[in-house]
Each structure stands twice: as structure tokens, then as C-alpha cells.
C-alpha positions as CSV (number, residue, x, y, z in Angstrom):
1,M,99.7,55.3,-16.8
2,E,100.2,55.4,-20.6
3,Q,102.8,57.6,-22.4
4,I,105.0,57.7,-25.4
5,F,108.7,58.2,-24.7
6,E,110.9,59.9,-27.3
7,L,114.3,58.2,-27.0
8,G,116.8,59.1,-29.7
9,Q,115.5,57.7,-33.0
10,Y,112.6,55.9,-31.2
11,S,109.1,56.7,-30.1
12,I,108.0,54.0,-27.7
13,F,104.6,53.5,-26.3
14,T,104.7,52.5,-22.6
15,K,102.1,51.4,-20.1
16,V,102.7,51.1,-16.4
17,E,100.2,49.5,-13.9
18,G,100.4,48.5,-10.2
19,D,102.9,49.1,-7.5
20,G,105.8,47.0,-6.1
21,D,108.8,45.3,-7.6
22,P,109.1,46.1,-11.3
23,L,108.2,43.5,-13.9
24,L,108.8,44.2,-17.6
25,L,106.7,42.3,-20.2
26,L,108.1,42.1,-23.8
27,H,105.8,40.9,-26.6
28,S,106.4,38.9,-29.7
29,Y,106.7,39.7,-33.4
30,W,103.3,40.6,-34.8
31,G,102.1,41.4,-31.2
32,N,101.9,44.4,-28.9
33,H,101.4,45.1,-25.2
34,S,97.7,44.1,-25.3
35,L,98.6,40.4,-25.7
36,F,99.5,40.6,-22.0
37,D,96.2,42.3,-20.8
38,R,95.0,39.2,-18.8
39,M,98.5,38.5,-17.5
40,T,98.8,42.1,-16.3
41,R,95.5,42.1,-14.4
42,V,96.9,39.2,-12.3
43,L,100.5,40.3,-11.9
44,S,99.9,44.0,-11.3
45,V,98.1,43.2,-8.0
46,K,101.4,42.9,-6.3
47,R,103.9,44.3,-8.8
48,M,104.6,47.3,-11.0
49,V,104.0,45.9,-14.5
50,I,105.6,47.7,-17.4
51,R,104.6,47.0,-20.9
52,I,105.9,48.5,-24.1
53,D,105.2,48.2,-27.8
54,L,108.3,47.3,-29.7
55,P,109.4,49.4,-32.7
56,G,106.9,49.3,-35.6
57,H,104.4,47.5,-33.4
58,G,101.2,48.8,-31.8
59,K,101.5,52.5,-30.9
60,S,105.3,52.8,-31.2
61,G,107.1,54.5,-34.0
62,P,109.2,52.7,-36.6
63,P,112.6,51.0,-35.9
64,A,115.8,52.8,-36.8
65,A,117.7,51.7,-39.9
66,D,120.3,50.0,-37.7
67,Y,117.7,48.3,-35.4
68,S,119.0,45.3,-33.5
69,F,118.2,43.8,-30.1
70,D,121.7,44.7,-28.9
71,S,121.3,48.4,-29.9
72,F,117.7,48.6,-28.7
73,A,118.7,47.2,-25.3
74,V,120.4,50.6,-24.7
75,V,117.2,52.4,-25.5
76,L,115.3,50.1,-23.2
77,N,117.7,50.8,-20.4
78,E,117.1,54.6,-20.9
79,L,113.4,54.0,-20.9
80,L,113.6,52.4,-17.5
81,N,115.7,55.3,-16.2
82,R,113.1,57.7,-17.5
83,L,110.5,55.8,-15.6
84,D,112.7,56.3,-12.5
85,I,113.2,52.6,-12.1
86,H,116.7,52.0,-10.8
87,E,116.2,48.8,-8.9
88,K,116.6,45.4,-10.4
89,V,113.9,44.4,-12.9
90,S,112.3,41.0,-13.6
91,I,111.7,40.5,-17.3
92,V,109.2,38.3,-19.2
93,G,110.0,37.9,-22.9
94,H,107.8,36.0,-25.3
95,S,109.4,34.8,-28.5
96,M,111.0,38.0,-30.1
97,G,110.5,39.7,-26.8
98,G,112.7,37.1,-25.3
99,Y,115.5,38.0,-27.7
100,L,115.4,41.6,-26.5
101,A,115.3,40.4,-22.9
102,L,118.4,38.3,-23.5
103,A,120.2,41.2,-25.2
104,Y,119.3,43.4,-22.3
105,A,120.5,40.8,-19.7
106,A,123.8,40.4,-21.6
107,K,124.4,44.1,-21.4
108,Y,122.9,44.9,-18.0
109,S,123.1,41.7,-16.0
110,D,123.4,43.7,-12.8
111,R,119.9,45.1,-13.4
112,I,118.2,41.8,-13.8
113,A,116.2,40.4,-10.8
114,S,115.0,37.4,-12.7
115,L,114.4,36.4,-16.3
116,I,111.5,34.4,-17.8
117,L,111.7,33.3,-21.4
118,M,108.5,32.0,-23.1
119,H,108.9,30.1,-26.3
120,S,112.1,32.0,-27.0
121,P,115.3,30.0,-28.0
122,V,118.5,31.1,-26.4
123,K,120.7,30.4,-29.4
124,D,121.3,32.4,-32.7
125,A,119.1,31.7,-35.7
126,D,119.9,28.7,-37.8
127,I,120.1,28.6,-41.6
128,L,116.6,27.1,-42.1
129,S,115.0,29.7,-39.7
130,I,116.8,32.6,-41.5
131,K,115.6,31.3,-44.9
132,Q,112.0,31.0,-43.6
133,R,112.1,34.6,-42.2
134,N,113.6,35.9,-45.5
135,R,110.7,34.2,-47.4
136,E,108.3,36.1,-45.1
137,S,110.1,39.4,-46.0
138,V,109.6,38.7,-49.7
139,L,105.9,38.0,-49.2
140,L,105.5,41.3,-47.2
141,L,107.3,43.3,-49.8
142,K,104.9,41.8,-52.4
143,G,102.0,43.1,-50.3
144,K,100.9,39.6,-49.2
145,K,100.7,40.3,-45.4
146,E,97.1,39.0,-45.1
147,L,98.0,35.7,-46.8
148,L,101.0,35.3,-44.5
149,L,99.0,35.9,-41.4
150,Q,96.2,33.6,-42.5
151,V,98.7,30.7,-42.4
152,S,101.0,31.8,-39.6
153,I,98.6,32.9,-36.8
154,P,96.6,29.6,-36.5
155,S,99.8,27.6,-36.6
156,N,100.9,29.2,-33.4
157,F,98.5,27.0,-31.4
158,A,98.7,23.4,-30.5
159,P,96.4,21.2,-32.7
160,E,94.0,20.6,-29.8
161,N,93.6,24.4,-29.2
162,S,93.4,25.8,-32.7
163,G,89.7,25.3,-33.0
164,K,88.7,26.7,-29.6
165,M,90.6,29.9,-29.2
166,E,88.7,32.2,-31.6
167,D,89.0,35.2,-29.2
168,D,92.7,34.9,-29.0
169,I,93.0,34.4,-32.8
170,R,91.0,37.6,-33.2
171,L,93.3,39.4,-30.8
172,L,96.4,38.2,-32.7
173,N,94.9,39.3,-36.0
174,Y,94.2,42.7,-34.4
175,T,97.7,43.2,-33.1
176,A,99.2,42.1,-36.4
177,T,97.2,44.8,-38.3
178,Q,99.0,47.4,-36.2
179,V,102.5,46.2,-37.3
180,T,103.9,48.4,-40.1
181,L,105.9,47.1,-43.0
182,E,109.0,48.8,-41.5
183,G,108.3,47.2,-38.2
184,A,107.9,43.7,-39.7
185,L,111.0,43.9,-41.9
186,G,113.1,45.4,-39.1
187,S,112.0,42.7,-36.7
188,I,112.8,39.9,-39.2
189,N,116.3,41.4,-39.7
190,A,116.9,41.6,-35.9
191,I,115.6,38.1,-35.3
192,N,117.9,36.7,-38.0
193,Q,120.9,38.5,-36.5
194,R,120.3,37.7,-32.9
195,R,123.2,36.4,-30.8
196,N,123.8,33.0,-29.2
197,N,123.2,33.6,-25.5
198,L,123.5,30.1,-24.2
199,R,126.9,30.9,-22.6
200,V,125.5,34.1,-21.1
201,L,122.8,32.1,-19.4
202,K,125.1,29.4,-18.2
203,N,127.1,32.1,-16.3
204,A,124.1,34.1,-15.1
205,R,123.6,34.7,-11.4
206,Y,119.9,35.7,-11.7
207,P,117.0,33.2,-11.5
208,L,115.8,31.9,-14.9
209,L,112.6,30.3,-15.9
210,I,112.2,28.8,-19.4
211,I,108.7,28.0,-20.7
212,I,108.4,25.6,-23.7
213,G,105.4,24.4,-25.6
214,K,105.4,20.8,-26.7
215,Y,103.7,21.6,-30.0
216,D,105.6,24.8,-30.8
217,K,105.8,25.0,-34.7
218,V,107.8,28.2,-34.7
219,Y,110.8,26.9,-32.8
220,N,111.5,23.2,-32.2
221,A,110.5,22.2,-28.6
222,E,113.1,19.4,-28.3
223,E,115.9,21.8,-29.2
224,Q,114.7,24.4,-26.8
225,L,114.5,21.8,-24.0
226,N,118.0,20.5,-24.8
227,D,119.4,24.0,-24.6
228,A,117.5,24.7,-21.3
229,C,118.9,21.5,-19.8
230,Q,122.4,22.8,-20.4
231,I,121.7,25.7,-18.0
232,S,122.1,24.2,-14.5
233,S,120.4,27.1,-12.8
234,A,117.3,27.2,-15.1
235,E,113.8,26.1,-14.1
236,V,111.8,24.7,-17.0
237,L,108.0,24.6,-17.5
238,Y,107.2,22.2,-20.3
239,L,103.6,22.7,-21.5
240,E,102.1,19.5,-22.7
241,H,99.0,21.2,-24.3
242,S,100.6,24.3,-25.9
243,G,102.2,25.5,-29.1
244,H,103.9,28.9,-29.3
245,L,101.5,30.7,-27.1
246,G,101.4,28.9,-23.8
247,F,100.5,32.0,-21.8
248,L,97.2,32.0,-23.7
249,E,96.8,28.2,-24.3
250,E,97.5,27.1,-20.7
251,E,96.9,30.5,-19.1
252,E,96.1,29.3,-15.6
253,L,99.1,27.0,-15.3
254,V,101.5,29.6,-16.7
255,L,100.2,32.4,-14.4
256,M,100.4,30.1,-11.4
257,R,104.0,29.1,-12.2
258,L,105.0,32.7,-13.0
259,N,103.6,34.0,-9.7
260,D,105.3,31.2,-7.7
261,F,108.6,31.8,-9.5
262,L,108.5,35.6,-8.9
263,E,107.4,35.2,-5.3
264,R,110.3,32.8,-4.5
265,K,112.9,34.8,-6.4
266,S,112.0,38.3,-5.3
């Protein structure tokens, strides 16, 4: 089922497949719901898989002027209510999608069945990261989106994978073309302003799985691992052959671990 929900200032594309316990998939910056097509085919066999396009991405409308992950978490909760989903939900968030998942979990912890963060740091943005994102904003405002993507998309993969994932690179280029300037700038601002959720996760009562790529060039793998190790209840999947896109680079392993985690924690 595909539909667009009008939720206050937002117009959000939503796709629901399968039956069973609800599982929400939240994509990254420059992505959309189609990045999870292969994952959904597997996971929707036993579960209700919900995918959305985040504001300014895919088929969704632009973000509001005051867009943040904290404010959009309220919109996301209303979307789940509109879908008549009132039981606890498992959430998979990749990169930026993980920041929204964390904001949602911080506000609605009683609605979380389990949380899976893929290549998504749990702390707030550091000064170097903010400067890098702001440089991206400048390039986008100068109309240099194509140049930015030519550099950034291949760098998402581990060195050993960059030359053999042509189909996935084409998919990423396709999803990136659907991101509006408003969507990109709004996302950068929200990413820069995200909260430090390490304490929230230390106190969380829901199961947590953190997936980290050894060759992640977007966010430092060692820092991600160090933070994850401070969360006593967290399970960690450290991918030895992945960069920032482990669910594509080591697809079989990630799906196997996801399925196992969800089965054990449901």
C-alpha cells in the first residue's frame, strides 16, 4: 500500500508491505525508501514493514522552516497513529534515519519494541562535522550538487567495494536526484543540530543493535564503537568489509543478523 499523508506542514510518502509486528525503516540523507527494497522483500515475509520518504526526499514534500528531528518525531508518531499502529514498533534507522529514530525513541520510549542503528552515531555533531556539512550547503547553494555527489557517493563504500557495486551506485545517484534543495539544506541543518542521545540509550529498556562499518568515511568507526561499548545493553555488529552502507555492502550478513535480532527480541 502506498499513500501520501498530509500531516500539518508535511506531505509524507508512505509505503506499507506485509503483515505482523510493525517495523519502520528510516533512510539516510540523499536517500529514499527505495534504498530498502531488497531488505523489505526479506523482512516483510513475517512483518509489517513501513517505509517513508523523509521531508524533501523521494515523493515527500519539503521540510518545514523549523524542521528538526525532535519536531518531526511528533509528526512521525501521528503518521503511525494514522496507520492505526498502536502497538510497539521496531525501528531501523540508517545514518540520518538513525537520528530521527533516536529523537523518536527519546520522546516515545514506551512505543519502541527495539531499535537498530546503522552507521548512525549516537552523539551530537562535532565541530569538524558541522563545518563539513556547512561546506556542503555552500556548494548546494552555488548549484554544484552534481559535483558534490560525484565525490560523496563513491566514498560511502569501503575501498574493496567501490569498484564492484555499480548497481548500488546508480541507485544512490537516482535517489539523490530526487532530493530537493530545500530537502538537502533542511536535512543538513537538522543533522548539525541533532542531540547527544548516549545517555538516553544507556537508560533505555528496549533492545538495541548498533551496526558499524570498519571503513566508514562519513562517521569515524572507532568513535562509533567506543560509544556503543558504553551502552551495556547494546549488541554490536562490526562489519569488516563495509563503509557507510553495510546493508548493501554486506547485505546477506546484515539481513541475517537483523532477522535474528528481531526474532529474539519480539
